[in-house]
C-alpha positions in Angstrom: 105.5 104.2 88.6 105.9 101.8 91.6 102.7 100.5 93.0 102.1 100.9 96.7 101.1 98.5 99.5 99.1 99.9 102.4 100.6 98.8 105.8 98.3 98.5 108.6 99.3 97.7 112.2 96.2 96.4 113.9 97.6 95.3 117.4 96.1 92.3 119.0 93.2 90.8 117.0 91.2 87.5 117.5 91.9 85.1 114.7 88.3 84.9 113.5 88.2 88.7 113.1 91.4 88.7 111.1 90.1 86.1 108.7 87.0 88.1 108.1 89.0 91.3 107.4 91.2 89.4 105.0 88.3 87.9 103.1 86.7 91.4 102.8 90.0 92.8 101.5 90.6 90.0 99.1 87.2 90.7 97.4 87.9 94.4 97.4 91.4 94.0 95.8 89.9 91.6 93.2 87.2 94.1 92.3 89.9 96.9 92.0 88.3 98.8 94.9 91.3 98.6 97.2 95.1 98.7 96.9 97.4 95.9 98.1 97.5 95.5 101.8 99.9 94.3 104.4 98.1 93.6 107.7 100.5 93.3 110.7 99.2 92.1 114.1 99.4 89.8 116.9 96.9 87.1 117.9 95.7 85.8 121.3 96.7 82.2 121.7 95.4 80.1 118.9 96.2 76.9 117.0 95.4 76.8 113.3 95.2 73.9 110.9 95.9 74.5 107.2 94.3 72.7 104.3 96.8 69.7 104.6 97.1 69.5 108.3 97.1 66.2 110.2 94.8 66.6 113.2 97.1 64.4 115.2 99.7 67.2 115.1 97.4 69.0 117.6 98.4 67.7 121.0 95.6 69.0 123.1 91.8 68.5 122.9 89.3 71.3 122.1 88.2 71.0 125.7 91.6 71.5 127.1 92.2 74.3 124.7 89.0 76.0 125.9 90.1 75.6 129.5 93.5 77.2 128.7 91.9 79.9 126.5 93.5 78.6 123.3 91.2 78.5 120.3 91.6 76.0 117.6 90.6 76.9 114.0 90.7 75.1 110.7 91.6 77.6 107.9 92.1 78.0 104.3 95.9 78.5 104.1 98.4 76.0 102.9 100.6 74.0 105.4 100.1 72.0 108.5 99.6 73.1 112.2 100.8 76.4 113.5 100.6 78.1 117.0 100.0 81.9 117.3 100.3 83.9 120.4 101.3 87.3 121.9 104.8 88.4 121.0 104.6 86.8 117.5 104.4 89.1 114.5 101.8 87.9 112.1 101.6 89.3 108.6 98.9 89.0 106.1 99.7 90.4 102.7 96.7 90.9 100.4 98.4 91.3 97.2 97.4 91.1 93.6 100.1 89.0 91.8 100.6 90.3 88.4 102.6 89.3 85.2 105.6 87.2 85.9 104.8 87.3 89.6 102.0 84.9 89.1 104.1 82.2 90.5 103.1 80.6 93.9 106.7 79.2 94.6 108.3 82.5 93.7 105.9 84.3 96.1 106.8 82.1 98.9 110.5 82.6 98.3 110.0 86.3 98.3 108.3 86.2 101.7 111.2 84.1 103.0 113.8 86.4 101.7 112.0 89.4 103.1 112.0 87.8 106.6 115.7 86.7 106.3 116.6 90.4 105.5 114.3 91.8 108.2 115.9 89.7 111.0 119.3 90.4 109.5 118.7 94.1 110.2 118.4 93.1 113.8 121.7 91.2 113.7 120.3 87.7 113.3 121.4 85.3 110.6 118.5 83.1 109.3 118.4 80.7 106.3 116.2 78.4 104.4 116.3 74.6 104.7 115.8 72.8 101.4 112.4 71.2 101.2 111.0 73.1 104.2 109.1 76.4 104.1 109.9 79.2 106.5 113.1 80.6 107.9 115.4 78.9 110.3 118.2 79.7 112.9 120.3 76.6 112.8 117.9 73.7 113.3 115.2 75.9 114.9 112.3 77.6 113.1 112.2 81.3 113.5 109.1 82.0 111.2 106.4 79.9 109.7 104.8 80.7 106.3 101.4 79.6 105.0 99.6 81.3 102.2 96.5 81.1 100.1 96.1 82.3 96.5 92.5 82.9 95.5 90.8 83.4 92.2 92.5 86.3 90.3 95.8 85.5 91.9 95.0 87.5 95.1 97.0 86.4 98.1 96.0 86.1 101.8 97.3 84.5 105.0 101.0 84.9 105.3 103.7 84.5 107.9 104.3 84.4 111.6 107.6 85.6 113.0 108.6 84.8 116.6 109.7 88.0 118.1 109.2 87.7 121.7 106.8 84.7 121.7 106.4 82.5 124.8 107.7 79.4 123.0 106.1 77.1 125.6 102.8 77.3 123.6 104.4 75.3 120.8 104.4 72.2 123.1 100.7 71.9 122.2 101.4 71.1 118.6 103.8 69.4 116.1 104.9 72.6 114.5 104.2 72.4 110.8 104.2 68.7 111.2 107.9 68.6 111.8 108.9 66.5 114.9 112.7 66.6 114.7 113.3 70.4 114.8 112.5 73.1 117.4 111.3 76.6 117.4 113.1 79.8 118.5 112.5 83.5 118.7 114.4 86.7 118.0 114.6 87.5 121.7 116.0 84.0 122.4 118.7 84.3 119.7 119.8 87.9 120.7 119.5 87.3 124.5 117.6 90.7 124.8 114.2 92.2 124.2 113.0 93.1 120.7 110.0 95.5 120.3 107.5 94.0 118.1 106.8 97.3 116.3 110.5 97.6 115.5 110.3 94.1 113.9 107.2 95.0 112.2 108.6 98.1 110.6 111.6 96.1 109.2 109.4 93.4 107.8 107.1 95.8 106.2 110.0 97.6 104.4 111.7 94.4 103.4 108.6 92.7 102.0 107.6 95.8 100.1 111.1 95.8 98.6 110.9 92.1 97.6 107.5 92.6 96.0 108.6 95.8 94.1 106.0 97.8 96.0 106.3 101.1 98.0 105.2 100.7 101.6 102.7 103.3 102.7 101.7 103.2 106.4 98.0 103.7 107.0 97.0 107.0 108.5 95.3 104.9 111.2 98.5 103.0 112.1 100.5 103.8 115.2 102.9 106.7 114.6 105.9 104.7 115.8 105.3 102.1 113.1 105.3 104.8 110.5 108.5 106.4 111.7 110.3 103.1 112.0 109.2 102.1 108.5 110.5 105.4 107.1 113.8 105.1 108.9 114.3 101.5 107.7 113.9 102.5 104.0 117.2 102.7 102.3 
């Protein structure tokens, strides 16, 4: 029998609240009190620094960030510096990696493949670049990935896919510490609008496929996300 992953669309959530929710779910999944989860959401403007981040890759001060309404947080994921903002689809899989899936590199590759397939559903070709994490359209980054794997092989944190993101926010950082490549969005590539719930539904379906799980939208999720996820399933 295929295990399920509960998909929850949370809307726009402050970063600190999302971290607290993830931590509570990681504990519940580890204790066997909750199923695997995929949290899908947007964040207000925020800059996050992973465990290996270089603070010099943040190009504005805390004071300037506060003036602009941009929070700055150190966080427990891998990776360097990332920007989040409205129009960006953020996904946090809280998944128990079992058996042969207890492989951090394989897990990262599965997320990348899910995102590549999801944007392909919208007519966008994206690829990997050897030695770099995330997915790319040409020389420009379309989605960033930074995960954490806790005791018991429970995942948290995840990915950020630029759907209709205001890309000017990336001027405040050196994205993922990479100075010689830019960032892009699905809207910029396609030259037209993309509904974030459409993107969310495709990503939920594709990620569940790659993890050999069955996507089950939460009863509290928006009805449109549920219907789009069902329609996207092969």
